[in-house]
Structures are given as structure tokens and as C-alpha cells.
C-alpha positions as CSV (number, residue, x, y, z in Angstrom):
1,M,21.2,188.6,137.7
2,A,19.2,188.2,134.5
3,S,16.6,186.0,136.3
4,R,16.2,188.6,138.9
5,T,15.7,191.4,136.3
6,A,13.2,189.2,134.5
7,N,11.2,188.6,137.7
8,Q,11.1,192.3,138.4
9,F,9.9,193.0,134.9
10,V,7.1,190.3,135.3
11,T,6.1,191.9,138.7
12,V,5.8,195.3,137.1
13,L,3.7,194.0,134.2
14,L,1.4,192.1,136.6
15,G,1.1,195.2,138.7
16,M,0.1,197.2,135.7
17,A,-2.3,194.4,134.7
18,V,-4.1,194.8,138.0
19,V,-4.2,198.6,138.0
20,A,-5.4,199.2,134.4
21,P,-9.0,197.8,134.8
22,W,-9.4,199.7,138.1
23,L,-8.2,202.9,136.5
24,L,-10.7,202.4,133.6
25,L,-13.5,201.9,136.2
26,V,-12.5,205.1,138.1
27,I,-12.5,207.0,134.8
28,S,-15.9,205.5,133.9
29,I,-17.4,206.4,137.3
30,T,-16.2,210.0,137.1
31,S,-17.4,210.5,133.6
32,G,-20.6,208.7,134.2
33,K,-20.4,206.8,130.9
34,L,-20.4,203.1,130.0
35,L,-20.1,201.9,133.6
36,W,-21.5,198.5,132.7
37,L,-18.7,197.9,130.1
38,T,-15.9,198.7,132.5
39,V,-17.5,196.5,135.3
40,L,-17.6,193.6,132.8
41,D,-14.0,194.4,131.9
42,L,-13.0,194.4,135.5
43,I,-14.6,191.0,136.0
44,G,-13.1,189.5,132.9
45,T,-9.6,190.7,133.5
46,H,-9.6,189.5,137.1
47,V,-10.9,186.1,136.1
48,G,-8.0,186.0,133.6
49,L,-5.5,187.0,136.3
50,L,-6.9,184.3,138.7
51,V,-6.6,181.6,136.0
52,M,-3.0,182.8,135.3
53,L,-2.1,182.7,139.0
54,R,-3.6,179.2,139.3
55,G,-1.3,178.2,136.4
56,Y,1.7,179.6,138.2
57,R,0.7,177.8,141.4
58,D,0.1,174.4,139.6
59,G,3.1,174.9,137.2
60,N,0.7,174.5,134.3
61,R,1.9,176.5,131.3
62,A,-1.4,176.2,129.4
63,L,-3.3,177.8,132.3
64,K,-0.8,180.6,132.3
65,R,-1.2,181.3,128.6
66,R,-5.0,181.1,128.8
67,G,-5.2,183.4,131.8
68,A,-2.9,186.0,130.2
69,G,-4.7,185.7,126.9
70,T,-8.1,186.2,128.6
71,H,-6.9,189.2,130.5
72,A,-5.3,190.8,127.4
73,M,-8.2,190.1,125.1
74,T,-10.8,191.4,127.6
75,L,-8.9,194.6,128.2
76,S,-8.3,195.2,124.5
77,L,-11.9,194.5,123.6
78,C,-13.1,196.9,126.3
79,L,-10.8,199.6,125.0
80,V,-11.9,199.1,121.4
81,V,-15.6,199.2,122.3
82,L,-15.0,202.3,124.5
83,A,-13.3,204.0,121.5
84,I,-16.2,203.0,119.2
85,L,-19.0,204.1,121.5
86,Q,-17.5,207.4,122.4
């Protein structure tokens, strides 16, 4: 039961990880500001997700960490820069 709950939690987190950059892109398009930054964020976060998924497929723990770190760092840097520039 605990393993199933943990897997559901991971699935929810991965879903939010995919939706967050797209939501930022939609907000950026509707406001007309800093579109270039959110596009770079979208590319960076999806590269991180692809590296993380490759790590899951290969069973490579280092790739999982690097992918998750890349995704989190790209998203947080984008949010900080957005806060500074607005």
C-alpha cells in the first residue's frame, strides 16, 4: 500500500512538473511580456524531464538526479528572473 501511495505521489509531482512551464508560457503569451524567457524555460525544463525519464528507463540514479535538478533549477531561475524583471 505504501509503495502504491508513493507512486501516485510521484505521478502527481511529474504531472505538475510538466504543466508548470506550459502555464508560465500561456501567462507570458497573454501578458505579452518576456516570452523569450518562458520559451527558454520550457525548453530547459523539458530537457531535464527527458534526462530524468531516460534515467528511469535505464535504471540510472545519477541521470534521475541530474534531470530532476536541471528541471527544478531551470524553473526556479526563470521564476526569479521573472520576479526581478517585472
